[in-house]
C-alpha positions as CSV (number, residue, x, y, z in Angstrom):
1,M,23.1,44.4,40.4
2,S,19.6,44.6,38.7
3,T,21.2,44.7,35.3
4,S,23.0,41.5,36.1
5,A,19.8,39.9,37.3
6,I,18.0,40.9,34.1
7,M,20.9,39.5,32.0
8,I,20.9,36.2,33.9
9,S,17.1,36.1,33.4
10,L,17.4,36.7,29.7
11,M,20.1,34.1,29.3
12,S,17.9,31.6,31.3
13,L,15.0,32.4,29.0
14,I,17.1,31.8,25.9
15,A,18.4,28.5,27.3
16,L,14.8,27.5,28.1
17,F,13.7,28.2,24.5
18,Y,16.7,26.3,23.2
19,Q,16.0,23.3,25.4
20,T,12.3,23.3,24.4
21,N,13.3,23.4,20.7
22,L,15.7,20.5,21.3
23,M,13.0,18.5,23.0
24,R,10.6,19.1,20.2
25,E,13.2,17.9,17.6
26,E,13.9,14.8,19.7
27,Q,10.2,14.0,19.9
28,E,9.8,14.4,16.2
29,L,12.8,12.1,15.6
30,Q,11.3,9.5,18.0
31,R,7.9,9.8,16.2
32,N,9.5,9.3,12.8
33,A,11.5,6.2,14.1
34,Q,8.3,4.8,15.6
35,L,6.4,5.3,12.3
36,K,9.1,3.7,10.3
37,S,9.3,0.7,12.6
38,T,5.7,-0.1,11.7
39,M,5.6,0.9,8.0
40,P,3.8,-1.4,5.7
41,Y,5.0,-1.6,2.1
42,L,2.6,-3.2,-0.3
43,M,3.6,-4.3,-3.8
44,I,1.7,-6.0,-6.7
45,A,3.7,-8.2,-9.0
46,N,3.2,-11.1,-11.3
47,A,4.9,-14.3,-10.9
48,N,5.6,-16.9,-13.6
49,Y,7.9,-19.7,-12.5
50,G,8.9,-20.7,-16.0
51,G,6.1,-23.3,-16.3
52,P,2.4,-23.3,-16.7
53,D,1.7,-21.5,-13.4
54,F,1.1,-17.8,-13.3
55,S,-0.1,-15.5,-10.5
56,I,-0.6,-11.9,-9.7
57,V,0.6,-11.4,-6.1
58,L,0.0,-8.7,-3.5
59,S,2.7,-8.8,-0.8
60,N,3.6,-6.7,2.2
61,K,7.4,-6.2,2.1
62,G,7.2,-3.7,5.0
63,I,7.8,-4.3,8.7
64,G,4.3,-3.4,9.9
65,P,0.8,-4.5,9.0
66,A,-1.2,-2.8,6.3
67,I,-4.9,-2.1,6.8
68,V,-6.8,-1.8,3.5
69,D,-9.0,1.3,3.3
70,S,-10.3,1.0,-0.3
71,T,-9.9,-0.8,-3.6
72,I,-10.8,1.0,-6.8
73,V,-10.6,-0.2,-10.4
74,I,-10.6,2.5,-13.1
75,Y,-12.0,1.3,-16.5
76,K,-13.2,3.4,-19.4
77,D,-13.2,6.6,-17.4
78,S,-15.3,5.0,-14.7
79,A,-14.3,4.1,-11.1
80,Y,-15.5,0.9,-9.6
81,Q,-15.3,0.5,-5.8
82,M,-14.2,-3.1,-5.9
83,D,-11.1,-5.2,-6.0
84,L,-9.6,-6.7,-9.1
85,P,-11.2,-10.2,-9.0
86,T,-14.7,-8.8,-8.4
87,F,-14.2,-6.4,-11.2
88,F,-13.0,-9.0,-13.6
89,Y,-15.8,-11.5,-12.8
90,Q,-18.4,-8.8,-13.2
91,E,-17.1,-6.8,-16.1
92,V,-15.0,-9.3,-18.2
93,P,-17.3,-12.2,-19.1
94,E,-14.4,-13.9,-21.0
95,L,-12.8,-14.7,-17.7
96,S,-15.3,-17.5,-17.1
97,E,-13.8,-19.3,-20.1
98,V,-10.4,-19.6,-18.4
99,S,-10.1,-22.8,-16.5
100,N,-7.8,-23.6,-13.5
101,I,-8.0,-20.0,-12.3
102,Y,-8.3,-19.1,-8.6
103,H,-8.6,-15.7,-6.9
104,S,-8.4,-14.0,-3.5
105,N,-10.4,-10.9,-2.7
106,I,-9.0,-7.8,-1.0
107,A,-11.6,-6.0,1.1
108,P,-11.6,-2.7,3.1
109,G,-10.7,-3.4,6.7
110,Q,-8.6,-6.4,5.7
111,L,-5.2,-6.6,7.6
112,I,-2.2,-7.7,5.5
113,S,0.6,-8.8,7.8
114,P,4.3,-8.2,7.2
115,N,5.7,-10.8,4.7
116,E,2.2,-11.9,3.9
117,R,1.7,-12.9,0.2
118,I,-1.8,-12.9,-1.3
119,E,-2.3,-14.4,-4.7
120,I,-5.0,-12.2,-6.2
121,F,-5.2,-14.4,-9.3
122,K,-3.5,-17.7,-9.9
123,V,-3.6,-19.9,-12.9
124,D,-2.6,-23.4,-11.8
125,N,-0.8,-26.0,-13.9
126,S,-2.2,-25.0,-17.4
127,Q,-0.2,-23.2,-20.0
128,E,-3.3,-22.8,-22.2
129,S,-5.2,-21.1,-19.3
130,T,-2.2,-18.9,-18.5
131,D,-2.0,-17.8,-22.1
132,Q,-5.8,-17.1,-22.1
133,F,-5.6,-15.1,-18.9
134,L,-2.6,-13.1,-20.1
135,Q,-4.4,-12.2,-23.3
136,L,-7.3,-11.0,-21.3
137,L,-5.0,-8.8,-19.2
138,M,-3.3,-7.3,-22.2
139,A,-6.6,-6.6,-24.0
140,I,-8.3,-4.7,-21.2
141,D,-7.0,-1.2,-20.3
142,I,-7.6,-0.8,-16.5
143,D,-5.9,0.9,-13.7
144,Y,-6.3,0.2,-10.0
145,R,-5.9,2.1,-6.7
146,L,-5.4,0.3,-3.4
147,V,-5.4,2.7,-0.4
148,Y,-4.1,1.4,2.9
149,R,-2.8,2.6,6.2
150,S,-0.5,1.7,9.0
151,V,-1.4,1.1,12.6
152,Y,-0.6,4.8,13.2
153,D,-3.0,5.9,10.4
154,E,-0.4,6.9,7.9
155,R,-1.9,6.4,4.5
156,W,-0.5,5.2,1.2
157,A,-1.9,4.4,-2.2
158,L,-0.7,1.6,-4.5
159,T,-1.6,2.2,-8.2
160,G,-0.9,0.7,-11.5
161,E,1.0,3.8,-12.5
162,S,3.7,3.4,-9.9
163,Y,6.0,0.5,-8.9
164,F,6.0,1.7,-5.2
165,P,3.4,3.0,-2.8
166,V,2.9,6.8,-2.6
167,K,2.3,8.3,0.8
168,L,-0.9,10.3,0.9
169,K,-1.1,13.7,2.5
170,E,-3.0,14.0,5.8
171,E,-6.5,15.3,5.3
């Protein structure tokens, strides 16, 4: 009789461990689904509509908002804690010679909503200015790093070396 009770207790203990493991797996699946349902996906691209207009665009193609943590421009082995427009206006004086150019700054703490599209640089209605701006872009060897996070503090980095965001490891 006592052997039967011990066997039943052992089987109950095994069933308890199995249920606990199933619950943990279910929670992890729910957490992953929750994270994916709010995932931001930032992209930088240039847009030329076949005319004199040209722009460099940052857009959020994800389904959740992106919160900017930092923007870094790397130039001549130095890292500048600033966004692309600020860097260009401070370090590339030839940019002031380009007319019809507009910009938007990206700052830490800024929220970029899903489907939002920010024109970082835009040359408006001038083929000459577009050509000047493109020559400046080609002549300067820079890289950038934009670090952002989701509302659940998952972090990604968007760099000039990759066409897609790279998820950062938790610190």
